[in-house]
N, C-alpha and C positions, 0 to 999 in steps of 0.2 A: 548671430544665427549661422549655423554651418551651411555651407553650400555643397550641393551634390555636384561633383565634377567627375566625368568619365575620363580616365587616362588610358589611352590606348598604346599598346606596345606592338611594334612591327613583328609579325610572326609568319612563319612558313618554313619550308625545307631549308636546311643550312646552305645548300648550293644556290638557292634563289634569294637569300637574305640581302645581298648587296652591301654596299658601304653605308653604314649608319651615320647620320649627322652627329655633330658633337653633342653629347649628352643624351642621345636617343638610345632606347633600349630595343634589343631584338631578341626574340625567343625562337629557337629552332625546334619546330614541332617533331622533327624526325630524330634528333639526337638529344633533346632535352637541355641543350646549352643555352646560356643566357649571356648576351653580349652588350656592351655599351660602346657607342661610337665615339671617335675622337674627331671625326670630320675627314680623316684620311685612312684610318684602319679601325677594325673592330677588335676591342679588347675583351677576352673571355673573363666573365665574372664568376660564373658557376657552371660546372659540368656535372649534371645530375647522375651520370652513370659511372663517375670516377669514385675511387675510394681514397681515404686519407684527405689531407688538407693542402696538398701541393698542386698548384695550378701550373700547367705547362707554360702558359702565357707569362708567368712571373718567373719561374725557375729555369726555363729553357727558352730564353728570348730569341735566340737565333733558329729555334725549331730544328735542331740537328739531333734530337733524341738524347742529349746528354745535359745534365744539370750544369749551369753556367759555372758555378764554383768548382765542380769537379774538372771541368775543362780547363780552368785557370790553374788547378793543381798539376795538371799534366804538362804544363809549360815550365815547371820548376825543374832546373837542371839537377843532376845527382850531386854536383858540387854545392848546390845551394841548400841541401838538406842538412839540418843541424842534428847532432846527437846520434848519428848512425855509427854502428860498429865498424871497426877497421877491417875485420875479417869475418867470414861467414863459414865456420867449420861445419861440415855435414854432421848431423846427429844420427847415431846408430838407432835404428828402429826396425820393427818388423810388422807385418800385416797378418798375424796369425788368426785373426777373427774370420778370414774368408779361406775356405778350402781351396786347394790347388786342383786344377782340372775343370772339367764340365760341371755345371750346376744344374740341379733339378729344380722344378717349381717349388717343391716343398722346402728346399733349402732357402730359397729366395723369399718365401712368404713371411719368414720371421724377421727379415732384415729391415 
């Protein structure tokens, strides 16, 4: 026989959520975020107002606004890049698609 059990999740504004116990869920009523506690920090599980499938808590663990792997790539020295060309000659090119001088609104509408 199935038992009816009520499972409660801590909820409230994100600023008042506090630190969740290990395994405890917390729902932020103002942001729509769902967290799970570790006992010392709250780990973001779902951010309802985000797009895509990247969670900041997973891909930007130090919260500096840059994906961790991209940050690691920044630390590679130029000497450590394989397959790069030895010279970078400038390529001749023009930008004839834009008129010279002031532009009118009608010229910009089609761009």
